[in-house]
C-alpha positions, 0 to 999 in steps of 0.5 A: 277777721272781716270774715269772722265778723260777718259770719256773726252777723249772718248768724245773728240774722238767720237765727229768726228763720227756721231751716236757713244757714249762711256761712261766710266761706272765703273773703277776698279784699282788694290791695286797697281795702277798699272792696271785700268779696265774700263768698257765701255758703248757703243753706238749702243750696235750691234758695242760695240765689234769693238768699244772696240777692236779699243779703245784696239788697241790704249791703249797707244795714251789713256794711254798717253793722261791719263798721260798728263792730270793727271801728277801732280795728280797721280805718277803711270799711271796705265795700261789700260784695257777696256771691254765692259759694257753689264749690261744695255743690260743684264737688257733691256732684263730681262725686255724684258722676264718679260714683254712677256707672258708665252708660257707654262703654269707654273706647277700646272696651269691648272691641275684642274682634 
């Protein structure tokens, strides 16, 4: 529920910003519901750190809005911490590395003497 509400909050906030998309990939909540670690997938990825820092600077307003939306479902509104989810960039980098030809021969290759 928190992930869905945060996604909706970010979607509404980024509508006015052209070329920026923020989505919540994962929310991990502590067992006592005191802390929520949200991992954000941000496009364009070149500005991900800057946008995430801006979101963390405005965490009080985001938590307040989350509280307004979930006040009838949650007793405690967790403290929010946002992180960049770079798993898609990591996977893309691995795909690129696997598709490029190896510049060096592998051990045992070319040793036909």
